[in-house]
MINU-774562 format. One record per residue (C-alpha): residue number from 1; chain; x negated, y, z negated. Coordinates in nm, 4 decimals. Layout:
N
SITE     k   c       east      north         up
SITE   NUM   A          X          Y          Z
...
***
This chain:
429
SITE     k   c       east      north         up
SITE     1   A    -6.5993    11.3894    -9.4136
SITE     2   A    -6.5876    11.0917    -9.1773
SITE     3   A    -6.4068    11.3048    -8.9241
SITE     4   A    -6.7107    11.5292    -8.8875
SITE     5   A    -6.9534    11.2526    -8.8018
SITE     6   A    -7.0459    11.2095    -8.4380
SITE     7   A    -7.1241    10.8389    -8.4689
SITE     8   A    -6.8733    10.5583    -8.4988
SITE     9   A    -6.8438    10.4100    -8.8470
SITE    10   A    -6.9053    10.0423    -8.9199
SITE    11   A    -6.5322     9.9693    -8.9394
SITE    12   A    -6.4674    10.1624    -8.6196
SITE    13   A    -6.7398     9.9669    -8.4400
SITE    14   A    -6.5895     9.6352    -8.5496
SITE    15   A    -6.2490     9.7257    -8.4093
SITE    16   A    -6.3894     9.8867    -8.0946
SITE    17   A    -6.6013     9.5831    -8.0071
SITE    18   A    -6.3145     9.3429    -8.0715
SITE    19   A    -6.0811     9.5473    -7.8506
SITE    20   A    -6.3556     9.5586    -7.5872
SITE    21   A    -6.3563     9.1766    -7.5943
SITE    22   A    -5.9774     9.1767    -7.5561
SITE    23   A    -5.9996     9.4085    -7.2577
SITE    24   A    -6.2839     9.2038    -7.1115
SITE    25   A    -6.0812     8.8840    -7.0865
SITE    26   A    -5.7693     9.0788    -6.9848
SITE    27   A    -5.9449     9.2686    -6.7056
SITE    28   A    -6.1436     8.9652    -6.5939
SITE    29   A    -5.8213     8.7663    -6.5659
SITE    30   A    -5.6956     9.0263    -6.3201
SITE    31   A    -6.0209     9.1196    -6.1464
SITE    32   A    -6.1403     8.7713    -6.0560
SITE    33   A    -5.8437     8.6953    -5.8295
SITE    34   A    -5.9320     8.9559    -5.5679
SITE    35   A    -6.2986     8.8582    -5.5104
SITE    36   A    -6.1856     8.4944    -5.4987
SITE    37   A    -5.9050     8.5828    -5.2586
SITE    38   A    -6.0853     8.4683    -4.9459
SITE    39   A    -6.1765     8.1345    -5.1114
SITE    40   A    -5.8161     8.0843    -5.2249
SITE    41   A    -5.6803     8.1750    -4.8799
SITE    42   A    -5.9020     7.9160    -4.7135
SITE    43   A    -5.8154     7.6445    -4.9680
SITE    44   A    -5.4400     7.7083    -4.9561
SITE    45   A    -5.4361     7.7978    -4.5849
SITE    46   A    -5.2731     8.1408    -4.5751
SITE    47   A    -5.3702     8.4688    -4.4069
SITE    48   A    -5.6332     8.6784    -4.5839
SITE    49   A    -5.4164     8.9858    -4.5207
SITE    50   A    -5.1717     8.8359    -4.7770
SITE    51   A    -5.4257     8.8520    -5.0592
SITE    52   A    -5.2818     9.1856    -5.1702
SITE    53   A    -4.9626     9.0060    -5.2704
SITE    54   A    -5.1559     8.8147    -5.5371
SITE    55   A    -5.2743     9.1365    -5.6979
SITE    56   A    -4.9393     9.3055    -5.6439
SITE    57   A    -4.7402     9.0269    -5.8097
SITE    58   A    -4.9475     9.0593    -6.1275
SITE    59   A    -4.9203     9.4376    -6.1400
SITE    60   A    -4.5473     9.4392    -6.0626
SITE    61   A    -4.4833     9.1983    -6.3509
SITE    62   A    -4.7059     9.4008    -6.5837
SITE    63   A    -4.5039     9.7088    -6.4890
SITE    64   A    -4.1763     9.5443    -6.5899
SITE    65   A    -4.3330     9.4183    -6.9125
SITE    66   A    -4.4628     9.7664    -6.9907
SITE    67   A    -4.1210     9.9233    -6.9414
SITE    68   A    -3.9478     9.6639    -7.1585
SITE    69   A    -4.2044     9.6510    -7.4408
SITE    70   A    -4.2294    10.0307    -7.4560
SITE    71   A    -3.8840    10.0189    -7.6177
SITE    72   A    -3.9927     9.8207    -7.9233
SITE    73   A    -4.3707     9.7608    -7.9309
SITE    74   A    -4.4308    10.0227    -8.2028
SITE    75   A    -4.2000     9.8319    -8.4383
SITE    76   A    -4.4513     9.5505    -8.4859
SITE    77   A    -4.7886     9.4886    -8.6417
SITE    78   A    -5.0248     9.5449    -8.3496
SITE    79   A    -5.2415     9.2467    -8.4497
SITE    80   A    -4.9525     9.0026    -8.4313
SITE    81   A    -4.8170     9.1461    -8.1053
SITE    82   A    -5.1635     9.1416    -7.9476
SITE    83   A    -5.2206     8.7794    -8.0470
SITE    84   A    -4.8931     8.6704    -7.8867
SITE    85   A    -4.9611     8.8637    -7.5654
SITE    86   A    -5.3129     8.7215    -7.5310
SITE    87   A    -5.1978     8.3658    -7.5949
SITE    88   A    -4.9402     8.4011    -7.3192
SITE    89   A    -5.2036     8.5427    -7.0859
SITE    90   A    -5.4520     8.2569    -7.1280
SITE    91   A    -5.1789     7.9925    -7.0965
SITE    92   A    -5.0481     8.1275    -6.7661
SITE    93   A    -5.4029     8.1736    -6.6352
SITE    94   A    -5.4789     7.8071    -6.7026
SITE    95   A    -5.1600     7.7079    -6.5222
SITE    96   A    -5.2677     7.9252    -6.2279
SITE    97   A    -5.5774     7.7131    -6.1878
SITE    98   A    -5.3555     7.4053    -6.1428
SITE    99   A    -5.1293     7.5394    -5.8662
SITE   100   A    -5.1095     7.3843    -5.5184
SITE   101   A    -4.9835     7.6673    -5.2929
SITE   102   A    -4.9624     8.0463    -5.2648
SITE   103   A    -4.6121     8.0781    -5.4075
SITE   104   A    -4.6901     7.8687    -5.7139
SITE   105   A    -4.9955     8.0831    -5.7771
SITE   106   A    -4.7903     8.4018    -5.7369
SITE   107   A    -4.5425     8.2748    -5.9993
SITE   108   A    -4.8209     8.2129    -6.2517
SITE   109   A    -4.9678     8.5570    -6.1755
SITE   110   A    -4.6278     8.7118    -6.2442
SITE   111   A    -4.6159     8.5521    -6.5895
SITE   112   A    -4.9771     8.6525    -6.6526
SITE   113   A    -4.8807     9.0111    -6.5714
SITE   114   A    -4.5931     8.9950    -6.8201
SITE   115   A    -4.8502     8.9254    -7.0933
SITE   116   A    -5.1499     9.1253    -6.9702
SITE   117   A    -4.9734     9.4613    -6.9463
SITE   118   A    -4.8676     9.4830    -7.3139
SITE   119   A    -5.2056     9.3424    -7.4249
SITE   120   A    -5.3877     9.6335    -7.2592
SITE   121   A    -5.1564     9.8920    -7.4174
SITE   122   A    -5.1975     9.7358    -7.7624
SITE   123   A    -5.5771     9.7269    -7.7369
SITE   124   A    -5.6008    10.0971    -7.6480
SITE   125   A    -5.3511    10.1814    -7.9236
SITE   126   A    -5.5594     9.9934    -8.1846
SITE   127   A    -5.8645    10.1983    -8.0891
SITE   128   A    -5.6747    10.5277    -8.0903
SITE   129   A    -5.5183    10.4444    -8.4300
SITE   130   A    -5.8492    10.3641    -8.5951
SITE   131   A    -6.1061    10.5999    -8.4388
SITE   132   A    -6.1121    10.9712    -8.5128
SITE   133   A    -6.0320    11.1814    -8.2068
SITE   134   A    -6.3714    11.3543    -8.2201
SITE   135   A    -6.5280    11.0123    -8.1440
SITE   136   A    -6.2490    10.8689    -7.9326
SITE   137   A    -6.4069    10.9473    -7.5961
SITE   138   A    -6.7157    10.7381    -7.6655
SITE   139   A    -6.5065    10.4667    -7.8347
SITE   140   A    -6.2847    10.4342    -7.5283
SITE   141   A    -6.5992    10.4450    -7.3162
SITE   142   A    -6.7151    10.1286    -7.4955
SITE   143   A    -6.3762     9.9582    -7.4639
SITE   144   A    -6.3388    10.0493    -7.0989
SITE   145   A    -6.6943     9.9317    -7.0498
SITE   146   A    -6.5331     9.5878    -7.0532
SITE   147   A    -6.4397     9.6640    -6.6920
SITE   148   A    -6.8090     9.6900    -6.6162
SITE   149   A    -6.8956     9.3814    -6.8176
SITE   150   A    -6.6299     9.1866    -6.6298
SITE   151   A    -6.8062     9.2956    -6.3112
SITE   152   A    -7.1572     9.2308    -6.4438
SITE   153   A    -7.0907     8.8915    -6.6009
SITE   154   A    -6.7407     8.7634    -6.5382
SITE   155   A    -6.6839     8.8125    -6.1658
SITE   156   A    -7.0345     8.7043    -6.0521
SITE   157   A    -7.0203     8.3938    -6.2708
SITE   158   A    -6.6703     8.3195    -6.1418
SITE   159   A    -6.7841     8.3544    -5.7810
SITE   160   A    -7.0784     8.1227    -5.8443
SITE   161   A    -6.8563     7.8674    -6.0192
SITE   162   A    -6.6244     7.8756    -5.7188
SITE   163   A    -6.9208     7.8071    -5.4881
SITE   164   A    -7.0379     7.5160    -5.7042
SITE   165   A    -6.6931     7.3661    -5.7510
SITE   166   A    -6.3708     7.5332    -5.6426
SITE   167   A    -6.1705     7.8510    -5.6997
SITE   168   A    -5.9821     7.6705    -5.9801
SITE   169   A    -6.2810     7.6553    -6.2148
SITE   170   A    -6.2960     8.0340    -6.2846
SITE   171   A    -5.9267     8.0319    -6.3821
SITE   172   A    -5.9788     7.7544    -6.6351
SITE   173   A    -6.2990     7.9147    -6.7668
SITE   174   A    -6.1262     8.2498    -6.8297
SITE   175   A    -5.8434     8.0708    -7.0096
SITE   176   A    -6.0929     7.8954    -7.2378
SITE   177   A    -6.2695     8.2234    -7.3141
SITE   178   A    -5.9359     8.3855    -7.3874
SITE   179   A    -5.8585     8.1287    -7.6559
SITE   180   A    -6.1718     8.2325    -7.8492
SITE   181   A    -6.0682     8.6004    -7.8234
SITE   182   A    -5.7237     8.5161    -7.9621
SITE   183   A    -5.8879     8.3469    -8.2599
SITE   184   A    -6.1088     8.6537    -8.3061
SITE   185   A    -5.8100     8.8884    -8.3136
SITE   186   A    -5.6325     8.6722    -8.5708
SITE   187   A    -5.9357     8.6325    -8.7985
SITE   188   A    -6.1226     8.9650    -8.7643
SITE   189   A    -5.8678     9.2392    -8.6929
SITE   190   A    -5.6971     9.3675    -9.0101
SITE   191   A    -5.3185     9.4137    -9.0073
SITE   192   A    -5.2230     9.7143    -8.7952
SITE   193   A    -4.9051     9.8453    -8.9587
SITE   194   A    -4.9936    10.1999    -9.0609
SITE   195   A    -4.8177    10.3426    -8.7549
SITE   196   A    -4.4834    10.1962    -8.8660
SITE   197   A    -4.2578    10.4400    -9.0490
SITE   198   A    -3.9101    10.4032    -9.1981
SITE   199   A    -3.7475    10.5065    -8.8711
SITE   200   A    -3.8999    10.2151    -8.6857
SITE   201   A    -3.8006     9.9721    -8.9637
SITE   202   A    -3.4287    10.0277    -8.9062
SITE   203   A    -3.2199     9.7854    -8.7019
SITE   204   A    -3.3132     9.7748    -8.3352
SITE   205   A    -3.0710     9.9132    -8.0762
SITE   206   A    -3.1571     9.9153    -7.7070
SITE   207   A    -2.9819    10.2456    -7.6385
SITE   208   A    -3.1572    10.4201    -7.9254
SITE   209   A    -3.4937    10.2683    -7.8325
SITE   210   A    -3.4508    10.3859    -7.4731
SITE   211   A    -3.3651    10.7338    -7.5965
SITE   212   A    -3.6746    10.7343    -7.8192
SITE   213   A    -3.8933    10.6554    -7.5181
SITE   214   A    -3.7372    10.9444    -7.3269
SITE   215   A    -3.8095    11.1663    -7.6280
SITE   216   A    -4.1767    11.0689    -7.6081
SITE   217   A    -4.1860    11.2364    -7.2673
SITE   218   A    -4.1063    11.5669    -7.4357
SITE   219   A    -4.4580    11.5844    -7.5798
SITE   220   A    -4.6666    11.8405    -7.3913
SITE   221   A    -4.8504    11.6675    -7.1096
SITE   222   A    -4.6652    11.3343    -7.1452
SITE   223   A    -4.5013    11.3448    -6.8034
SITE   224   A    -4.8218    11.4690    -6.6439
SITE   225   A    -5.0042    11.1790    -6.8078
SITE   226   A    -4.7765    10.9405    -6.6210
SITE   227   A    -4.8591    11.1194    -6.2961
SITE   228   A    -5.2292    11.0725    -6.3704
SITE   229   A    -5.1731    10.7011    -6.4254
SITE   230   A    -4.9640    10.6754    -6.1101
SITE   231   A    -5.1986    10.8446    -5.8630
SITE   232   A    -5.5123    10.6847    -6.0079
SITE   233   A    -5.3836    10.3290    -5.9777
SITE   234   A    -5.1960    10.3824    -5.6522
SITE   235   A    -5.5055    10.5036    -5.4703
SITE   236   A    -5.7370    10.2446    -5.6259
SITE   237   A    -5.5152     9.9455    -5.5486
SITE   238   A    -5.4640    10.0448    -5.1903
SITE   239   A    -5.8359     9.9635    -5.1654
SITE   240   A    -5.9485     9.7168    -5.4357
SITE   241   A    -5.7552     9.3986    -5.3360
SITE   242   A    -5.9002     9.4182    -4.9860
SITE   243   A    -6.2659     9.4968    -5.0576
SITE   244   A    -6.4008     9.1422    -5.0764
SITE   245   A    -6.2306     9.0330    -4.7560
SITE   246   A    -6.3201     9.3544    -4.5702
SITE   247   A    -6.6908     9.3431    -4.6479
SITE   248   A    -6.7107     8.9750    -4.5520
SITE   249   A    -6.5130     9.0055    -4.2282
SITE   250   A    -6.5721     9.3580    -4.0967
SITE   251   A    -6.9213     9.4256    -4.2311
SITE   252   A    -7.0402     9.0632    -4.2193
SITE   253   A    -7.1607     9.0694    -4.5800
SITE   254   A    -7.2631     8.7131    -4.6777
SITE   255   A    -7.0282     8.5286    -4.9166
SITE   256   A    -7.3240     8.3925    -5.1149
SITE   257   A    -7.4250     8.7490    -5.2103
SITE   258   A    -7.0819     8.8656    -5.3269
SITE   259   A    -7.1760     8.8000    -5.6895
SITE   260   A    -7.4780     9.0304    -5.6475
SITE   261   A    -7.2454     9.3040    -5.5215
SITE   262   A    -7.0363     9.2880    -5.8394
SITE   263   A    -7.3422     9.2470    -6.0608
SITE   264   A    -7.4982     9.5727    -5.9377
SITE   265   A    -7.1669     9.7569    -5.9375
SITE   266   A    -7.0826     9.6403    -6.2879
SITE   267   A    -7.4227     9.7424    -6.4188
SITE   268   A    -7.3901    10.0940    -6.2815
SITE   269   A    -7.0347    10.1351    -6.4062
SITE   270   A    -7.1357    10.0152    -6.7542
SITE   271   A    -7.3949    10.2923    -6.7696
SITE   272   A    -7.1560    10.5493    -6.6260
SITE   273   A    -6.8819    10.4733    -6.8790
SITE   274   A    -7.1076    10.5473    -7.1746
SITE   275   A    -7.2219    10.8722    -7.0175
SITE   276   A    -6.8659    10.9645    -6.9151
SITE   277   A    -6.7403    10.9157    -7.2709
SITE   278   A    -6.9991    11.1599    -7.4066
SITE   279   A    -6.9285    11.4088    -7.1269
SITE   280   A    -6.5544    11.3963    -7.1973
SITE   281   A    -6.6131    11.4554    -7.5705
SITE   282   A    -6.8332    11.7519    -7.4878
SITE   283   A    -6.6752    11.9148    -7.1816
SITE   284   A    -6.3239    11.7722    -7.1617
SITE   285   A    -6.1505    11.5407    -6.9156
SITE   286   A    -6.0870    11.7836    -6.6296
SITE   287   A    -6.4512    11.8373    -6.5181
SITE   288   A    -6.5242    11.4623    -6.5340
SITE   289   A    -6.2085    11.3727    -6.3417
SITE   290   A    -6.2770    11.6378    -6.0765
SITE   291   A    -6.6360    11.5333    -6.0096
SITE   292   A    -6.5645    11.1603    -6.0059
SITE   293   A    -6.2611    11.1990    -5.7781
SITE   294   A    -6.4650    11.3880    -5.5192
SITE   295   A    -6.7413    11.1276    -5.5383
SITE   296   A    -6.4959    10.8377    -5.4998
SITE   297   A    -6.3493    11.0041    -5.1909
SITE   298   A    -6.6928    11.0429    -5.0311
SITE   299   A    -6.7859    10.6805    -5.1004
SITE   300   A    -6.4562    10.5505    -4.9591
SITE   301   A    -6.5026    10.7560    -4.6432
SITE   302   A    -6.8547    10.6234    -4.5891
SITE   303   A    -6.7564    10.2627    -4.6560
SITE   304   A    -6.4176    10.2203    -4.4866
SITE   305   A    -6.3792    10.5029    -4.2349
SITE   306   A    -6.7279    10.5812    -4.1055
SITE   307   A    -6.9483    10.2907    -4.2132
SITE   308   A    -7.3054    10.2903    -4.0822
SITE   309   A    -7.5409    10.0367    -4.2334
SITE   310   A    -7.8525    10.2450    -4.1669
SITE   311   A    -7.7038    10.5374    -4.3618
SITE   312   A    -7.5898    10.3562    -4.6776
SITE   313   A    -7.5414     9.9769    -4.6922
SITE   314   A    -7.2425     9.8214    -4.8657
SITE   315   A    -7.4820     9.7001    -5.1373
SITE   316   A    -7.5120    10.0686    -5.2321
SITE   317   A    -7.1638    10.1983    -5.1490
SITE   318   A    -6.9611     9.9411    -5.3409
SITE   319   A    -7.1580     9.9845    -5.6664
SITE   320   A    -7.1167    10.3627    -5.6322
SITE   321   A    -6.7416    10.3148    -5.5920
SITE   322   A    -6.7332    10.1158    -5.9144
SITE   323   A    -6.9545    10.3688    -6.0938
SITE   324   A    -6.7397    10.6737    -6.0199
SITE   325   A    -6.4089    10.4893    -6.0594
SITE   326   A    -6.5116    10.3599    -6.4028
SITE   327   A    -6.6174    10.7052    -6.5215
SITE   328   A    -6.2805    10.8428    -6.4142
SITE   329   A    -6.1031    10.5691    -6.6111
SITE   330   A    -6.2737    10.6890    -6.9312
SITE   331   A    -6.1733    11.0477    -6.8633
SITE   332   A    -5.8117    10.9515    -6.7978
SITE   333   A    -5.7857    10.7151    -7.0931
SITE   334   A    -5.9184    10.9733    -7.3384
SITE   335   A    -5.6608    11.2389    -7.2537
SITE   336   A    -5.3755    10.9862    -7.2481
SITE   337   A    -5.4630    10.8702    -7.6010
SITE   338   A    -5.4221    11.2261    -7.7339
SITE   339   A    -5.0721    11.2991    -7.6060
SITE   340   A    -4.8580    11.1263    -7.8708
SITE   341   A    -4.8934    11.0674    -8.2471
SITE   342   A    -4.9861    10.7225    -8.3779
SITE   343   A    -4.6306    10.6148    -8.4595
SITE   344   A    -4.5332    10.6400    -8.0909
SITE   345   A    -4.8672    10.5691    -7.9260
SITE   346   A    -4.8160    10.2035    -7.8303
SITE   347   A    -4.4769    10.2852    -7.6838
SITE   348   A    -4.6213    10.5640    -7.4710
SITE   349   A    -4.9241    10.3579    -7.3690
SITE   350   A    -4.6883    10.0762    -7.2670
SITE   351   A    -4.5032    10.3279    -7.0536
SITE   352   A    -4.8371    10.4379    -6.9063
SITE   353   A    -4.9264    10.0736    -6.8456
SITE   354   A    -4.5938    10.0207    -6.6698
SITE   355   A    -4.6522    10.3164    -6.4397
SITE   356   A    -5.0099    10.2039    -6.3712
SITE   357   A    -4.9019     9.8547    -6.2770
SITE   358   A    -4.6069     9.9757    -6.0701
SITE   359   A    -4.8420    10.2034    -5.8782
SITE   360   A    -5.0974     9.9226    -5.8453
SITE   361   A    -4.8334     9.6821    -5.7150
SITE   362   A    -4.7037     9.9353    -5.4649
SITE   363   A    -5.0564    10.0172    -5.3511
SITE   364   A    -5.1422     9.6495    -5.3014
SITE   365   A    -4.8146     9.5711    -5.1208
SITE   366   A    -4.8410     9.8888    -4.9112
SITE   367   A    -5.1919     9.8065    -4.7932
SITE   368   A    -5.0895     9.4474    -4.7129
SITE   369   A    -4.8057     9.5775    -4.4933
SITE   370   A    -5.0410     9.8065    -4.2994
SITE   371   A    -5.3371     9.5699    -4.2693
SITE   372   A    -5.3562     9.2798    -4.0290
SITE   373   A    -5.6158     9.0376    -3.8891
SITE   374   A    -5.7190     9.0444    -3.5243
SITE   375   A    -5.8291     8.7425    -3.3200
SITE   376   A    -6.1819     8.7651    -3.4618
SITE   377   A    -6.0567     8.7731    -3.8219
SITE   378   A    -6.1366     9.1430    -3.8686
SITE   379   A    -5.9219     9.3622    -4.0915
SITE   380   A    -5.7325     9.6169    -3.8802
SITE   381   A    -5.5963     9.9372    -4.0359
SITE   382   A    -5.8371     9.9842    -4.3261
SITE   383   A    -5.9252    10.3352    -4.2063
SITE   384   A    -5.5580    10.4398    -4.2270
SITE   385   A    -5.5177    10.2953    -4.5768
SITE   386   A    -5.8352    10.4684    -4.6959
SITE   387   A    -5.7374    10.8078    -4.5507
SITE   388   A    -5.4060    10.7999    -4.7371
SITE   389   A    -5.5785    10.6917    -5.0594
SITE   390   A    -5.8328    10.9745    -5.0442
SITE   391   A    -5.5653    11.2356    -4.9727
SITE   392   A    -5.3487    11.1288    -5.2673
SITE   393   A    -5.6430    11.1084    -5.5088
SITE   394   A    -5.7274    11.4754    -5.4502
SITE   395   A    -5.4153    11.5627    -5.6518
SITE   396   A    -5.5702    11.4175    -5.9690
SITE   397   A    -5.7977    11.7086    -6.0758
SITE   398   A    -5.5083    11.9549    -6.0586
SITE   399   A    -5.2763    11.7297    -6.2604
SITE   400   A    -5.5506    11.6674    -6.5174
SITE   401   A    -5.6145    12.0414    -6.5564
SITE   402   A    -5.2475    12.1012    -6.6349
SITE   403   A    -5.2197    11.8074    -6.8763
SITE   404   A    -5.5382    11.8827    -7.0689
SITE   405   A    -5.4409    12.2483    -7.1070
SITE   406   A    -5.0986    12.1564    -7.2485
SITE   407   A    -5.2399    11.8944    -7.4851
SITE   408   A    -5.5115    12.1250    -7.6199
SITE   409   A    -5.2674    12.4114    -7.6720
SITE   410   A    -5.0218    12.1868    -7.8553
SITE   411   A    -5.2894    12.0368    -8.0785
SITE   412   A    -5.4318    12.3800    -8.1582
SITE   413   A    -5.0903    12.5007    -8.2730
SITE   414   A    -5.0232    12.1843    -8.4753
SITE   415   A    -5.3691    12.1562    -8.6354
SITE   416   A    -5.3999    12.2484    -9.0067
SITE   417   A    -5.6488    12.5067    -9.1181
SITE   418   A    -5.8761    12.2420    -9.2721
SITE   419   A    -6.0581    11.9606    -9.0955
SITE   420   A    -5.8073    11.6902    -8.9980
SITE   421   A    -5.8404    11.3555    -9.1725
SITE   422   A    -5.9478    11.0384    -9.0026
SITE   423   A    -5.6614    10.8575    -8.8241
SITE   424   A    -5.4330    10.6025    -8.9781
SITE   425   A    -5.5564    10.2541    -9.0182
SITE   426   A    -5.9244    10.3227    -9.1036
SITE   427   A    -6.0462    10.1280    -9.4009
SITE   428   A    -6.2604    10.3314    -9.6343
SITE   429   A    -6.5781    10.1780    -9.7704
***
């Protein structure tokens, strides 16, 4: 049977690659703002310690969108919903490239977050609906590899375009690329309606929809999955919005080599995601999460608390941070995709997305409140932010162990005696 094969089928590959393209433009739309933060701050004349508010505004909006859409997202054809979300994302990104001050840019980032959050949840749900769970780890490894590709191609190209022209050009370029992805979703992705049952076809009521979302949390491991999303994003976004400015100011890393930093980091994380997906399929999520969390903590300590160039330069430390963080994303995403059945998966993933973005917004705002610039332009307080981030991240392996145990026990009890069929939505050829 197809469920016994270890390799992705042709139809699975088509959907996986398309969703990887969706995630690429979605992640790039978010990622490019932070490396460009110093350029934007200089052009718009605001303090570089306020850059975190740009990232936080996007994630806060995506959180609200995730909470709202989790009530009804599973009622719709995923292809149609994804097309609408992506179109909104590229439109607001283009408008962001036309803004004249920080507050106008924040407004456009808020609207981009409203669209980007649901788009991410829908993309992961399409993969989970169409790829058998025995191959889901490597499939999500490919899709989440878009994070690496955004670092390898998107961010470096954006940084170079900003050097050649201005920070506005990368915004407009991402919007143009997004339009082609929207057309791809409409023309290539088959209708995604197999998850819709008679219950979801009935008239929509907010109270009932809210109750249904609360019922999703009754699945074994569902609440723990939200904790995983929360602590992962909280700790990462206490650090990520400030990396580009920190390495340029405090470590005196040249601006003209910033694209090289992301190119190397993206390349390593692309490799790590493929390996992580196979390791998760073979050994489970807990070992991968545990190892990568410890490694991330060590790298953060060496880079932001006790940095010594002669020990490990930033050109090594930053790529290692991206490598281990990306591998952990695959591990987390795989277990989260297994918690709920297909008919409620987009709703739960929207809830996960909301928690992730809320945590990311809080992390970005929190770090901006602690950090400041001294008379020389140096970041002050990065060691405090990093210490808190490392301490909180050490909770992740223990939460993952509990969640994975509950999910595996529940699936073992619910599994039929025979080999389970391939998931809904796969087209047989």
